[in-house]
PyMOL Python script that loads the backbone (N, CA, C, O; Angstrom):
from pymol import cmd

cmd.read_pdbstr("""\
ATOM      1  N   MET A   1       9.023 -16.806 -39.014  1.00  0.00           N
ATOM      2  CA  MET A   1       7.866 -16.172 -38.402  1.00  0.00           C
ATOM      3  C   MET A   1       8.340 -15.406 -37.161  1.00  0.00           C
ATOM      4  O   MET A   1       9.203 -15.878 -36.421  1.00  0.00           O
ATOM      5  N   VAL A   2       7.782 -14.256 -36.953  1.00  0.00           N
ATOM      6  CA  VAL A   2       8.146 -13.385 -35.844  1.00  0.00           C
ATOM      7  C   VAL A   2       7.668 -14.004 -34.531  1.00  0.00           C
ATOM      8  O   VAL A   2       6.655 -14.704 -34.498  1.00  0.00           O
ATOM      9  N   ASN A   3       8.407 -13.739 -33.446  1.00  0.00           N
ATOM     10  CA  ASN A   3       8.043 -14.292 -32.137  1.00  0.00           C
ATOM     11  C   ASN A   3       6.627 -13.931 -31.730  1.00  0.00           C
ATOM     12  O   ASN A   3       5.940 -14.736 -31.101  1.00  0.00           O
ATOM     13  N   THR A   4       6.182 -12.740 -32.075  1.00  0.00           N
ATOM     14  CA  THR A   4       4.815 -12.337 -31.742  1.00  0.00           C
ATOM     15  C   THR A   4       3.813 -13.302 -32.352  1.00  0.00           C
ATOM     16  O   THR A   4       2.845 -13.692 -31.700  1.00  0.00           O
ATOM     17  N   ASN A   5       4.041 -13.687 -33.600  1.00  0.00           N
ATOM     18  CA  ASN A   5       3.129 -14.625 -34.238  1.00  0.00           C
ATOM     19  C   ASN A   5       3.198 -16.001 -33.589  1.00  0.00           C
ATOM     20  O   ASN A   5       2.178 -16.682 -33.493  1.00  0.00           O
ATOM     21  N   HIS A   6       4.377 -16.425 -33.141  1.00  0.00           N
ATOM     22  CA  HIS A   6       4.472 -17.709 -32.436  1.00  0.00           C
ATOM     23  C   HIS A   6       3.570 -17.707 -31.202  1.00  0.00           C
ATOM     24  O   HIS A   6       2.881 -18.690 -30.928  1.00  0.00           O
ATOM     25  N   THR A   7       3.581 -16.609 -30.469  1.00  0.00           N
ATOM     26  CA  THR A   7       2.745 -16.497 -29.281  1.00  0.00           C
ATOM     27  C   THR A   7       1.270 -16.392 -29.667  1.00  0.00           C
ATOM     28  O   THR A   7       0.417 -17.032 -29.051  1.00  0.00           O
ATOM     29  N   ALA A   8       0.974 -15.589 -30.681  1.00  0.00           N
ATOM     30  CA  ALA A   8      -0.417 -15.381 -31.093  1.00  0.00           C
ATOM     31  C   ALA A   8      -1.050 -16.672 -31.603  1.00  0.00           C
ATOM     32  O   ALA A   8      -2.242 -16.904 -31.402  1.00  0.00           O
ATOM     33  N   ILE A   9      -0.257 -17.508 -32.258  1.00  0.00           N
ATOM     34  CA  ILE A   9      -0.787 -18.765 -32.796  1.00  0.00           C
ATOM     35  C   ILE A   9      -1.354 -19.640 -31.688  1.00  0.00           C
ATOM     36  O   ILE A   9      -2.308 -20.386 -31.910  1.00  0.00           O
ATOM     37  N   SER A  10      -0.780 -19.555 -30.508  1.00  0.00           N
ATOM     38  CA  SER A  10      -1.283 -20.391 -29.416  1.00  0.00           C
ATOM     39  C   SER A  10      -2.607 -19.878 -28.859  1.00  0.00           C
ATOM     40  O   SER A  10      -3.308 -20.606 -28.156  1.00  0.00           O
ATOM     41  N   ALA A  11      -2.955 -18.625 -29.169  1.00  0.00           N
ATOM     42  CA  ALA A  11      -4.162 -18.048 -28.592  1.00  0.00           C
ATOM     43  C   ALA A  11      -5.280 -17.783 -29.593  1.00  0.00           C
ATOM     44  O   ALA A  11      -6.449 -17.736 -29.210  1.00  0.00           O
ATOM     45  N   PHE A  12      -4.943 -17.609 -30.859  1.00  0.00           N
ATOM     46  CA  PHE A  12      -5.934 -17.195 -31.849  1.00  0.00           C
ATOM     47  C   PHE A  12      -6.015 -18.200 -32.996  1.00  0.00           C
ATOM     48  O   PHE A  12      -5.034 -18.886 -33.286  1.00  0.00           O
ATOM     49  N   PRO A  13      -7.163 -18.292 -33.645  1.00  0.00           N
ATOM     50  CA  PRO A  13      -7.319 -19.240 -34.750  1.00  0.00           C
ATOM     51  C   PRO A  13      -6.599 -18.800 -36.025  1.00  0.00           C
ATOM     52  O   PRO A  13      -6.299 -19.636 -36.879  1.00  0.00           O
ATOM     53  N   ALA A  14      -6.318 -17.504 -36.168  1.00  0.00           N
ATOM     54  CA  ALA A  14      -5.597 -16.997 -37.332  1.00  0.00           C
ATOM     55  C   ALA A  14      -4.825 -15.751 -36.899  1.00  0.00           C
ATOM     56  O   ALA A  14      -5.253 -15.018 -36.007  1.00  0.00           O
ATOM     57  N   VAL A  15      -3.686 -15.526 -37.541  1.00  0.00           N
ATOM     58  CA  VAL A  15      -2.877 -14.345 -37.222  1.00  0.00           C
ATOM     59  C   VAL A  15      -2.426 -13.676 -38.524  1.00  0.00           C
ATOM     60  O   VAL A  15      -2.357 -14.310 -39.577  1.00  0.00           O
ATOM     61  N   LEU A  16      -2.124 -12.386 -38.423  1.00  0.00           N
ATOM     62  CA  LEU A  16      -1.624 -11.665 -39.586  1.00  0.00           C
ATOM     63  C   LEU A  16      -0.296 -12.266 -40.030  1.00  0.00           C
ATOM     64  O   LEU A  16       0.519 -12.674 -39.203  1.00  0.00           O
ATOM     65  N   ASP A  17      -0.090 -12.315 -41.332  1.00  0.00           N
ATOM     66  CA  ASP A  17       1.144 -12.851 -41.891  1.00  0.00           C
ATOM     67  C   ASP A  17       2.175 -11.729 -41.974  1.00  0.00           C
ATOM     68  O   ASP A  17       2.247 -11.014 -42.974  1.00  0.00           O
ATOM     69  N   THR A  18       2.972 -11.581 -40.917  1.00  0.00           N
ATOM     70  CA  THR A  18       3.973 -10.521 -40.876  1.00  0.00           C
ATOM     71  C   THR A  18       5.150 -10.794 -41.799  1.00  0.00           C
ATOM     72  O   THR A  18       5.986  -9.913 -41.999  1.00  0.00           O
ATOM     73  N   SER A  19       5.235 -11.979 -42.360  1.00  0.00           N
ATOM     74  CA  SER A  19       6.304 -12.277 -43.316  1.00  0.00           C
ATOM     75  C   SER A  19       5.858 -12.031 -44.760  1.00  0.00           C
ATOM     76  O   SER A  19       6.649 -12.202 -45.688  1.00  0.00           O
ATOM     77  N   HIS A  20       4.607 -11.633 -44.954  1.00  0.00           N
ATOM     78  CA  HIS A  20       4.112 -11.291 -46.295  1.00  0.00           C
ATOM     79  C   HIS A  20       4.928 -10.108 -46.814  1.00  0.00           C
ATOM     80  O   HIS A  20       5.179  -9.165 -46.064  1.00  0.00           O
ATOM     81  N   PRO A  21       5.347 -10.139 -48.081  1.00  0.00           N
ATOM     82  CA  PRO A  21       6.219  -9.076 -48.603  1.00  0.00           C
ATOM     83  C   PRO A  21       5.596  -7.677 -48.575  1.00  0.00           C
ATOM     84  O   PRO A  21       6.325  -6.686 -48.625  1.00  0.00           O
ATOM     85  N   ASP A  22       4.286  -7.575 -48.497  1.00  0.00           N
ATOM     86  CA  ASP A  22       3.642  -6.258 -48.464  1.00  0.00           C
ATOM     87  C   ASP A  22       3.359  -5.756 -47.053  1.00  0.00           C
ATOM     88  O   ASP A  22       2.979  -4.599 -46.879  1.00  0.00           O
ATOM     89  N   PHE A  23       3.537  -6.602 -46.044  1.00  0.00           N
ATOM     90  CA  PHE A  23       3.133  -6.242 -44.684  1.00  0.00           C
ATOM     91  C   PHE A  23       3.851  -4.983 -44.188  1.00  0.00           C
ATOM     92  O   PHE A  23       3.205  -3.976 -43.897  1.00  0.00           O
ATOM     93  N   PHE A  24       5.167  -5.032 -44.092  1.00  0.00           N
ATOM     94  CA  PHE A  24       5.903  -3.893 -43.541  1.00  0.00           C
ATOM     95  C   PHE A  24       5.943  -2.689 -44.475  1.00  0.00           C
ATOM     96  O   PHE A  24       5.877  -1.562 -43.984  1.00  0.00           O
ATOM     97  N   PRO A  25       6.048  -2.861 -45.794  1.00  0.00           N
ATOM     98  CA  PRO A  25       5.967  -1.682 -46.661  1.00  0.00           C
ATOM     99  C   PRO A  25       4.646  -0.908 -46.504  1.00  0.00           C
ATOM    100  O   PRO A  25       4.636   0.321 -46.576  1.00  0.00           O
ATOM    101  N   ARG A  26       3.550  -1.618 -46.293  1.00  0.00           N
ATOM    102  CA  ARG A  26       2.270  -0.930 -46.087  1.00  0.00           C
ATOM    103  C   ARG A  26       2.271  -0.155 -44.762  1.00  0.00           C
ATOM    104  O   ARG A  26       1.744   0.955 -44.687  1.00  0.00           O
ATOM    105  N   LEU A  27       2.861  -0.741 -43.730  1.00  0.00           N
ATOM    106  CA  LEU A  27       2.954  -0.037 -42.451  1.00  0.00           C
ATOM    107  C   LEU A  27       3.883   1.169 -42.565  1.00  0.00           C
ATOM    108  O   LEU A  27       3.636   2.203 -41.943  1.00  0.00           O
ATOM    109  N   GLU A  28       4.953   1.044 -43.357  1.00  0.00           N
ATOM    110  CA  GLU A  28       5.860   2.171 -43.594  1.00  0.00           C
ATOM    111  C   GLU A  28       5.110   3.315 -44.279  1.00  0.00           C
ATOM    112  O   GLU A  28       5.303   4.482 -43.936  1.00  0.00           O
ATOM    113  N   LYS A  29       4.256   2.978 -45.247  1.00  0.00           N
ATOM    114  CA  LYS A  29       3.459   4.010 -45.916  1.00  0.00           C
ATOM    115  C   LYS A  29       2.571   4.729 -44.907  1.00  0.00           C
ATOM    116  O   LYS A  29       2.424   5.950 -44.957  1.00  0.00           O
ATOM    117  N   CYS A  30       1.981   3.963 -43.994  1.00  0.00           N
ATOM    118  CA  CYS A  30       1.136   4.575 -42.965  1.00  0.00           C
ATOM    119  C   CYS A  30       1.956   5.543 -42.107  1.00  0.00           C
ATOM    120  O   CYS A  30       1.486   6.628 -41.763  1.00  0.00           O
ATOM    121  N   ALA A  31       3.171   5.147 -41.768  1.00  0.00           N
ATOM    122  CA  ALA A  31       4.036   6.026 -40.973  1.00  0.00           C
ATOM    123  C   ALA A  31       4.370   7.296 -41.751  1.00  0.00           C
ATOM    124  O   ALA A  31       4.358   8.390 -41.185  1.00  0.00           O
ATOM    125  N   ASP A  32       4.669   7.160 -43.044  1.00  0.00           N
ATOM    126  CA  ASP A  32       4.948   8.332 -43.882  1.00  0.00           C
ATOM    127  C   ASP A  32       3.743   9.263 -43.937  1.00  0.00           C
ATOM    128  O   ASP A  32       3.885  10.479 -43.812  1.00  0.00           O
ATOM    129  N   TYR A  33       2.557   8.690 -44.125  1.00  0.00           N
ATOM    130  CA  TYR A  33       1.341   9.501 -44.138  1.00  0.00           C
ATOM    131  C   TYR A  33       1.144  10.208 -42.805  1.00  0.00           C
ATOM    132  O   TYR A  33       0.693  11.353 -42.767  1.00  0.00           O
ATOM    133  N   ASN A  34       1.476   9.536 -41.725  1.00  0.00           N
ATOM    134  CA  ASN A  34       1.328  10.140 -40.406  1.00  0.00           C
ATOM    135  C   ASN A  34       2.264  11.336 -40.241  1.00  0.00           C
ATOM    136  O   ASN A  34       1.879  12.346 -39.652  1.00  0.00           O
ATOM    137  N   PHE A  35       3.494  11.229 -40.761  1.00  0.00           N
ATOM    138  CA  PHE A  35       4.411  12.371 -40.706  1.00  0.00           C
ATOM    139  C   PHE A  35       3.839  13.549 -41.494  1.00  0.00           C
ATOM    140  O   PHE A  35       3.961  14.698 -41.068  1.00  0.00           O
ATOM    141  N   LYS A  36       3.217  13.272 -42.634  1.00  0.00           N
ATOM    142  CA  LYS A  36       2.579  14.331 -43.420  1.00  0.00           C
ATOM    143  C   LYS A  36       1.434  14.971 -42.640  1.00  0.00           C
ATOM    144  O   LYS A  36       1.235  16.185 -42.696  1.00  0.00           O
ATOM    145  N   LEU A  37       0.679  14.140 -41.908  1.00  0.00           N
ATOM    146  CA  LEU A  37      -0.396  14.673 -41.072  1.00  0.00           C
ATOM    147  C   LEU A  37       0.158  15.617 -40.002  1.00  0.00           C
ATOM    148  O   LEU A  37      -0.430  16.661 -39.722  1.00  0.00           O
ATOM    149  N   MET A  38       1.278  15.246 -39.415  1.00  0.00           N
ATOM    150  CA  MET A  38       1.883  16.105 -38.391  1.00  0.00           C
ATOM    151  C   MET A  38       2.372  17.410 -38.992  1.00  0.00           C
ATOM    152  O   MET A  38       2.249  18.462 -38.365  1.00  0.00           O
ATOM    153  N   GLU A  39       2.932  17.360 -40.208  1.00  0.00           N
ATOM    154  CA  GLU A  39       3.368  18.584 -40.880  1.00  0.00           C
ATOM    155  C   GLU A  39       2.185  19.513 -41.131  1.00  0.00           C
ATOM    156  O   GLU A  39       2.267  20.720 -40.903  1.00  0.00           O
ATOM    157  N   ILE A  40       1.099  18.937 -41.598  1.00  0.00           N
ATOM    158  CA  ILE A  40      -0.103  19.741 -41.843  1.00  0.00           C
ATOM    159  C   ILE A  40      -0.595  20.349 -40.535  1.00  0.00           C
ATOM    160  O   ILE A  40      -0.964  21.523 -40.485  1.00  0.00           O
ATOM    161  N   ASN A  41      -0.599  19.550 -39.488  1.00  0.00           N
ATOM    162  CA  ASN A  41      -1.078  20.022 -38.185  1.00  0.00           C
ATOM    163  C   ASN A  41      -0.228  21.174 -37.658  1.00  0.00           C
ATOM    164  O   ASN A  41      -0.746  22.084 -37.010  1.00  0.00           O
ATOM    165  N   ASP A  42       1.077  21.138 -37.934  1.00  0.00           N
ATOM    166  CA  ASP A  42       1.989  22.169 -37.435  1.00  0.00           C
ATOM    167  C   ASP A  42       2.002  23.424 -38.310  1.00  0.00           C
ATOM    168  O   ASP A  42       2.637  24.417 -37.954  1.00  0.00           O
ATOM    169  N   SER A  43       1.313  23.387 -39.441  1.00  0.00           N
ATOM    170  CA  SER A  43       1.298  24.553 -40.330  1.00  0.00           C
ATOM    171  C   SER A  43       0.427  25.659 -39.748  1.00  0.00           C
ATOM    172  O   SER A  43      -0.340  25.443 -38.810  1.00  0.00           O
ATOM    173  N   ASP A  44       0.562  26.840 -40.324  1.00  0.00           N
ATOM    174  CA  ASP A  44      -0.213  27.978 -39.834  1.00  0.00           C
ATOM    175  C   ASP A  44      -1.459  28.243 -40.692  1.00  0.00           C
ATOM    176  O   ASP A  44      -2.014  29.342 -40.665  1.00  0.00           O
ATOM    177  N   ARG A  45      -1.881  27.257 -41.430  1.00  0.00           N
ATOM    178  CA  ARG A  45      -3.077  27.387 -42.258  1.00  0.00           C
ATOM    179  C   ARG A  45      -4.333  27.357 -41.388  1.00  0.00           C
ATOM    180  O   ARG A  45      -4.298  26.878 -40.255  1.00  0.00           O
ATOM    181  N   PRO A  46      -5.432  27.867 -41.918  1.00  0.00           N
ATOM    182  CA  PRO A  46      -6.694  27.788 -41.164  1.00  0.00           C
ATOM    183  C   PRO A  46      -7.105  26.327 -40.929  1.00  0.00           C
ATOM    184  O   PRO A  46      -6.769  25.441 -41.715  1.00  0.00           O
ATOM    185  N   GLN A  47      -7.821  26.103 -39.858  1.00  0.00           N
ATOM    186  CA  GLN A  47      -8.196  24.743 -39.468  1.00  0.00           C
ATOM    187  C   GLN A  47      -8.989  24.019 -40.550  1.00  0.00           C
ATOM    188  O   GLN A  47      -8.765  22.829 -40.773  1.00  0.00           O
ATOM    189  N   PHE A  48      -9.906  24.699 -41.225  1.00  0.00           N
ATOM    190  CA  PHE A  48     -10.702  24.016 -42.251  1.00  0.00           C
ATOM    191  C   PHE A  48      -9.826  23.578 -43.430  1.00  0.00           C
ATOM    192  O   PHE A  48     -10.100  22.553 -44.055  1.00  0.00           O
ATOM    193  N   VAL A  49      -8.779  24.345 -43.736  1.00  0.00           N
ATOM    194  CA  VAL A  49      -7.850  23.959 -44.802  1.00  0.00           C
ATOM    195  C   VAL A  49      -7.050  22.736 -44.362  1.00  0.00           C
ATOM    196  O   VAL A  49      -6.859  21.795 -45.132  1.00  0.00           O
ATOM    197  N   LYS A  50      -6.587  22.764 -43.114  1.00  0.00           N
ATOM    198  CA  LYS A  50      -5.851  21.608 -42.579  1.00  0.00           C
ATOM    199  C   LYS A  50      -6.707  20.345 -42.654  1.00  0.00           C
ATOM    200  O   LYS A  50      -6.229  19.283 -43.052  1.00  0.00           O
ATOM    201  N   THR A  51      -7.958  20.472 -42.273  1.00  0.00           N
ATOM    202  CA  THR A  51      -8.863  19.317 -42.301  1.00  0.00           C
ATOM    203  C   THR A  51      -9.016  18.780 -43.720  1.00  0.00           C
ATOM    204  O   THR A  51      -8.982  17.568 -43.935  1.00  0.00           O
ATOM    205  N   LEU A  52      -9.181  19.664 -44.671  1.00  0.00           N
ATOM    206  CA  LEU A  52      -9.305  19.235 -46.073  1.00  0.00           C
ATOM    207  C   LEU A  52      -8.028  18.574 -46.573  1.00  0.00           C
ATOM    208  O   LEU A  52      -8.093  17.627 -47.357  1.00  0.00           O
ATOM    209  N   GLN A  53      -6.880  19.051 -46.138  1.00  0.00           N
ATOM    210  CA  GLN A  53      -5.613  18.455 -46.547  1.00  0.00           C
ATOM    211  C   GLN A  53      -5.394  17.089 -45.895  1.00  0.00           C
ATOM    212  O   GLN A  53      -4.756  16.214 -46.479  1.00  0.00           O
ATOM    213  N   LYS A  54      -5.918  16.915 -44.701  1.00  0.00           N
ATOM    214  CA  LYS A  54      -5.725  15.659 -43.968  1.00  0.00           C
ATOM    215  C   LYS A  54      -6.620  14.526 -44.481  1.00  0.00           C
ATOM    216  O   LYS A  54      -6.242  13.357 -44.403  1.00  0.00           O
ATOM    217  N   LEU A  55      -7.787  14.861 -44.996  1.00  0.00           N
ATOM    218  CA  LEU A  55      -8.747  13.823 -45.396  1.00  0.00           C
ATOM    219  C   LEU A  55      -8.158  12.767 -46.332  1.00  0.00           C
ATOM    220  O   LEU A  55      -8.340  11.578 -46.070  1.00  0.00           O
ATOM    221  N   PRO A  56      -7.460  13.140 -47.413  1.00  0.00           N
ATOM    222  CA  PRO A  56      -6.910  12.098 -48.283  1.00  0.00           C
ATOM    223  C   PRO A  56      -5.872  11.220 -47.574  1.00  0.00           C
ATOM    224  O   PRO A  56      -5.733  10.038 -47.886  1.00  0.00           O
ATOM    225  N   LEU A  57      -5.154  11.802 -46.629  1.00  0.00           N
ATOM    226  CA  LEU A  57      -4.163  11.017 -45.888  1.00  0.00           C
ATOM    227  C   LEU A  57      -4.847  10.029 -44.948  1.00  0.00           C
ATOM    228  O   LEU A  57      -4.389   8.896 -44.800  1.00  0.00           O
ATOM    229  N   PHE A  58      -5.933  10.446 -44.315  1.00  0.00           N
ATOM    230  CA  PHE A  58      -6.701   9.521 -43.477  1.00  0.00           C
ATOM    231  C   PHE A  58      -7.233   8.356 -44.307  1.00  0.00           C
ATOM    232  O   PHE A  58      -7.185   7.202 -43.881  1.00  0.00           O
ATOM    233  N   VAL A  59      -7.735   8.671 -45.480  1.00  0.00           N
ATOM    234  CA  VAL A  59      -8.246   7.623 -46.373  1.00  0.00           C
ATOM    235  C   VAL A  59      -7.117   6.698 -46.796  1.00  0.00           C
ATOM    236  O   VAL A  59      -7.301   5.481 -46.845  1.00  0.00           O
ATOM    237  N   ALA A  60      -5.954   7.254 -47.102  1.00  0.00           N
ATOM    238  CA  ALA A  60      -4.813   6.442 -47.522  1.00  0.00           C
ATOM    239  C   ALA A  60      -4.356   5.508 -46.402  1.00  0.00           C
ATOM    240  O   ALA A  60      -4.050   4.341 -46.647  1.00  0.00           O
ATOM    241  N   ILE A  61      -4.310   6.020 -45.182  1.00  0.00           N
ATOM    242  CA  ILE A  61      -3.922   5.174 -44.037  1.00  0.00           C
ATOM    243  C   ILE A  61      -4.946   4.062 -43.849  1.00  0.00           C
ATOM    244  O   ILE A  61      -4.584   2.899 -43.673  1.00  0.00           O
ATOM    245  N   PHE A  62      -6.210   4.421 -43.886  1.00  0.00           N
ATOM    246  CA  PHE A  62      -7.267   3.421 -43.749  1.00  0.00           C
ATOM    247  C   PHE A  62      -7.124   2.339 -44.823  1.00  0.00           C
ATOM    248  O   PHE A  62      -7.232   1.150 -44.525  1.00  0.00           O
ATOM    249  N   TRP A  63      -6.885   2.745 -46.051  1.00  0.00           N
ATOM    250  CA  TRP A  63      -6.758   1.801 -47.166  1.00  0.00           C
ATOM    251  C   TRP A  63      -5.582   0.847 -46.945  1.00  0.00           C
ATOM    252  O   TRP A  63      -5.726  -0.362 -47.128  1.00  0.00           O
ATOM    253  N   GLN A  64      -4.431   1.375 -46.556  1.00  0.00           N
ATOM    254  CA  GLN A  64      -3.258   0.529 -46.330  1.00  0.00           C
ATOM    255  C   GLN A  64      -3.516  -0.476 -45.204  1.00  0.00           C
ATOM    256  O   GLN A  64      -3.165  -1.650 -45.323  1.00  0.00           O
ATOM    257  N   LEU A  65      -4.122  -0.017 -44.129  1.00  0.00           N
ATOM    258  CA  LEU A  65      -4.418  -0.924 -43.014  1.00  0.00           C
ATOM    259  C   LEU A  65      -5.461  -1.966 -43.399  1.00  0.00           C
ATOM    260  O   LEU A  65      -5.388  -3.115 -42.964  1.00  0.00           O
ATOM    261  N   LEU A  66      -6.425  -1.562 -44.209  1.00  0.00           N
ATOM    262  CA  LEU A  66      -7.422  -2.518 -44.689  1.00  0.00           C
ATOM    263  C   LEU A  66      -6.760  -3.600 -45.545  1.00  0.00           C
ATOM    264  O   LEU A  66      -7.090  -4.779 -45.418  1.00  0.00           O
ATOM    265  N   LEU A  67      -5.836  -3.206 -46.409  1.00  0.00           N
ATOM    266  CA  LEU A  67      -5.138  -4.189 -47.234  1.00  0.00           C
ATOM    267  C   LEU A  67      -4.292  -5.144 -46.386  1.00  0.00           C
ATOM    268  O   LEU A  67      -4.199  -6.331 -46.698  1.00  0.00           O
ATOM    269  N   VAL A  68      -3.683  -4.636 -45.325  1.00  0.00           N
ATOM    270  CA  VAL A  68      -2.936  -5.504 -44.402  1.00  0.00           C
ATOM    271  C   VAL A  68      -3.888  -6.489 -43.748  1.00  0.00           C
ATOM    272  O   VAL A  68      -3.597  -7.682 -43.656  1.00  0.00           O
ATOM    273  N   TYR A  69      -5.022  -5.986 -43.297  1.00  0.00           N
ATOM    274  CA  TYR A  69      -6.010  -6.826 -42.616  1.00  0.00           C
ATOM    275  C   TYR A  69      -6.587  -7.892 -43.547  1.00  0.00           C
ATOM    276  O   TYR A  69      -6.839  -9.019 -43.123  1.00  0.00           O
ATOM    277  N   LEU A  70      -6.795  -7.534 -44.813  1.00  0.00           N
ATOM    278  CA  LEU A  70      -7.420  -8.465 -45.751  1.00  0.00           C
ATOM    279  C   LEU A  70      -6.440  -9.454 -46.384  1.00  0.00           C
ATOM    280  O   LEU A  70      -6.861 -10.381 -47.076  1.00  0.00           O
ATOM    281  N   ALA A  71      -5.145  -9.266 -46.154  1.00  0.00           N
ATOM    282  CA  ALA A  71      -4.162 -10.219 -46.674  1.00  0.00           C
ATOM    283  C   ALA A  71      -4.427 -11.589 -46.049  1.00  0.00           C
ATOM    284  O   ALA A  71      -4.906 -11.689 -44.920  1.00  0.00           O
ATOM    285  N   LYS A  72      -4.111 -12.628 -46.793  1.00  0.00           N
ATOM    286  CA  LYS A  72      -4.365 -13.985 -46.305  1.00  0.00           C
ATOM    287  C   LYS A  72      -3.631 -14.216 -44.975  1.00  0.00           C
ATOM    288  O   LYS A  72      -2.410 -14.079 -44.908  1.00  0.00           O
ATOM    289  N   PRO A  73      -4.374 -14.565 -43.926  1.00  0.00           N
ATOM    290  CA  PRO A  73      -3.747 -14.782 -42.619  1.00  0.00           C
ATOM    291  C   PRO A  73      -3.077 -16.156 -42.537  1.00  0.00           C
ATOM    292  O   PRO A  73      -3.253 -17.012 -43.403  1.00  0.00           O
ATOM    293  N   ILE A  74      -2.320 -16.328 -41.484  1.00  0.00           N
ATOM    294  CA  ILE A  74      -1.720 -17.630 -41.186  1.00  0.00           C
ATOM    295  C   ILE A  74      -2.760 -18.440 -40.429  1.00  0.00           C
ATOM    296  O   ILE A  74      -3.336 -17.956 -39.455  1.00  0.00           O
ATOM    297  N   ASP A  75      -3.003 -19.658 -40.865  1.00  0.00           N
ATOM    298  CA  ASP A  75      -3.953 -20.538 -40.199  1.00  0.00           C
ATOM    299  C   ASP A  75      -3.282 -21.129 -38.962  1.00  0.00           C
ATOM    300  O   ASP A  75      -2.480 -22.059 -39.053  1.00  0.00           O
ATOM    301  N   ALA A  76      -3.628 -20.565 -37.807  1.00  0.00           N
ATOM    302  CA  ALA A  76      -2.999 -20.988 -36.564  1.00  0.00           C
ATOM    303  C   ALA A  76      -3.361 -22.432 -36.206  1.00  0.00           C
ATOM    304  O   ALA A  76      -2.551 -23.145 -35.614  1.00  0.00           O
ATOM    305  N   GLU A  77      -4.550 -22.856 -36.557  1.00  0.00           N
ATOM    306  CA  GLU A  77      -4.962 -24.234 -36.248  1.00  0.00           C
ATOM    307  C   GLU A  77      -4.035 -25.231 -36.933  1.00  0.00           C
ATOM    308  O   GLU A  77      -3.675 -26.251 -36.345  1.00  0.00           O
ATOM    309  N   ALA A  78      -3.651 -24.944 -38.158  1.00  0.00           N
ATOM    310  CA  ALA A  78      -2.765 -25.852 -38.903  1.00  0.00           C
ATOM    311  C   ALA A  78      -1.347 -25.793 -38.359  1.00  0.00           C
ATOM    312  O   ALA A  78      -0.625 -26.788 -38.436  1.00  0.00           O
ATOM    313  N   LYS A  79      -0.925 -24.661 -37.814  1.00  0.00           N
ATOM    314  CA  LYS A  79       0.461 -24.481 -37.326  1.00  0.00           C
ATOM    315  C   LYS A  79       0.665 -25.050 -35.933  1.00  0.00           C
ATOM    316  O   LYS A  79       1.805 -25.284 -35.534  1.00  0.00           O
ATOM    317  N   ARG A  80      -0.391 -25.277 -35.190  1.00  0.00           N
ATOM    318  CA  ARG A  80      -0.238 -25.702 -33.796  1.00  0.00           C
ATOM    319  C   ARG A  80       0.494 -27.024 -33.644  1.00  0.00           C
ATOM    320  O   ARG A  80       1.181 -27.239 -32.646  1.00  0.00           O
ATOM    321  N   GLY A  81       0.359 -27.906 -34.612  1.00  0.00           N
ATOM    322  CA  GLY A  81       1.008 -29.220 -34.519  1.00  0.00           C
ATOM    323  C   GLY A  81       2.470 -29.218 -34.935  1.00  0.00           C
ATOM    324  O   GLY A  81       3.165 -30.214 -34.739  1.00  0.00           O
ATOM    325  N   GLU A  82       2.952 -28.112 -35.510  1.00  0.00           N
ATOM    326  CA  GLU A  82       4.338 -28.048 -35.966  1.00  0.00           C
ATOM    327  C   GLU A  82       5.300 -27.893 -34.801  1.00  0.00           C
ATOM    328  O   GLU A  82       4.997 -27.224 -33.813  1.00  0.00           O
ATOM    329  N   VAL A  83       6.450 -28.512 -34.928  1.00  0.00           N
ATOM    330  CA  VAL A  83       7.510 -28.382 -33.933  1.00  0.00           C
ATOM    331  C   VAL A  83       8.540 -27.413 -34.459  1.00  0.00           C
ATOM    332  O   VAL A  83       8.967 -27.519 -35.609  1.00  0.00           O
ATOM    333  N   HIS A  84       8.950 -26.458 -33.620  1.00  0.00           N
ATOM    334  CA  HIS A  84       9.936 -25.450 -34.055  1.00  0.00           C
ATOM    335  C   HIS A  84      11.217 -25.631 -33.307  1.00  0.00           C
ATOM    336  O   HIS A  84      12.171 -24.885 -33.526  1.00  0.00           O
TER     337      HIS A  84
END
""", "prot")
cmd.dss("prot")
cmd.show_as("cartoon", "prot")
cmd.util.cbc("prot")
cmd.orient("prot")
């Protein structure tokens, strides 16, 4: 478990499972989508075209973050008694 989660467990009843196999790949996808957004923003296309091109990327980022959020969290209450 990442040090951030060790600290978060002491303060919150549940924390994101950063060791879940999909956690970082989903964040990587968000970063890739963000680079695409920057490319679109730097293009010389009209603003309304840029906006239309960005919409699917915004939805994709939202979807990936939602899936990260909805992944089964770590039950901090159960972990508090463990010795590390």
